[in-house]
C-alpha positions in Angstrom: 28.3 33.6 235.8 27.0 30.1 235.1 29.0 27.7 232.8 26.4 28.0 230.0 26.5 31.8 230.3 30.2 31.8 229.9 30.1 29.6 226.9 27.4 31.8 225.3 29.7 34.8 226.0 32.6 33.0 224.3 30.4 32.2 221.3 29.4 35.9 221.0 32.9 37.2 221.4 34.2 34.8 218.8 31.5 35.7 216.2 32.1 39.4 216.8 35.9 38.9 216.4 35.5 36.9 213.3 33.2 39.5 211.7 35.8 42.2 212.6 38.8 40.2 211.3 40.8 41.8 208.5 42.2 38.6 207.1 41.1 35.0 206.5 43.6 33.4 208.8 42.4 35.5 211.8 38.8 35.0 210.8 39.2 31.2 210.6 40.8 31.2 214.1 37.6 32.8 215.5 35.3 30.5 213.5 37.0 27.5 215.2 36.4 29.1 218.6 32.7 29.8 218.0 32.2 26.3 216.5 33.9 24.9 219.7 31.6 27.0 221.9 28.5 25.8 220.0 29.7 22.2 220.4 30.1 22.8 224.1 26.6 24.2 224.4 25.2 21.2 222.4 26.9 18.9 224.9 24.4 20.3 227.4 21.5 19.3 225.2 18.5 21.5 224.8 19.4 23.6 227.8 22.7 24.6 226.1 20.8 25.5 222.9 18.2 27.5 224.8 21.0 29.4 226.5 22.3 30.5 223.1 18.9 32.0 222.2 19.8 34.9 224.5 21.9 36.1 221.7 18.9 36.7 219.5 18.7 40.1 221.3 22.5 40.9 221.1 23.5 44.4 220.1 25.6 43.2 217.2 23.8 41.9 214.1 26.5 39.4 213.3 26.0 37.7 216.7 22.2 37.8 216.3 22.5 36.2 212.8 25.0 33.5 213.8 23.1 32.4 216.9 19.8 32.3 214.9 21.5 30.4 212.0 22.8 27.8 214.4 19.5 27.4 216.1 17.1 27.0 213.2 16.4 23.4 213.9 16.0 24.0 217.7 14.1 27.2 217.7 12.8 27.6 214.1 10.1 30.2 214.7 12.2 32.5 216.9 15.4 32.0 214.8 13.5 32.6 211.5 12.1 35.8 212.9 15.6 37.1 213.7 17.0 36.2 210.3 14.0 37.6 208.4 14.4 40.9 210.3 18.1 41.1 209.7 17.8 40.1 206.0 15.7 43.3 205.4 18.6 45.5 206.4 21.5 46.6 204.2 25.0 45.2 203.9 26.9 42.0 204.3 25.2 40.9 207.5 21.8 41.2 205.8 23.2 39.0 203.0 24.3 36.4 205.5 20.9 36.3 207.2 19.2 35.9 203.8 21.6 33.1 202.9 21.0 31.2 206.1 17.2 31.4 205.5 17.7 30.3 201.9 19.8 27.2 203.0 17.2 26.4 205.7 14.3 26.6 203.2 16.0 24.6 200.5 16.9 21.8 202.9 20.7 22.2 202.6 21.2 23.8 206.1 23.2 21.5 208.4 24.7 23.5 211.2 23.1 21.5 214.0 22.2 17.9 213.1 20.6 17.4 216.5 
């Protein structure tokens, strides 16, 4: 497994674990881990960001949404498509997708300043 693939897997695992966490302390631990993974990917520039787009097809909606939300600036068309599809579903993950799109469209999104 390449270094980028390993970091992408770490990001996915941390997002999945954060979504499954039963308390805020545990959830925050996992948030720090996926933020660190994203920073590590960004240290590789656009190739690191492109590697993360593989998660647009992940089996877990929370992972699809998180990767798309982080990559709106880098891969706007593809990320928007993922978020729009997820926002049409039911439940909290659909709400998160809709919120990411709303923040992108109103100009307040700032997950990846580039």
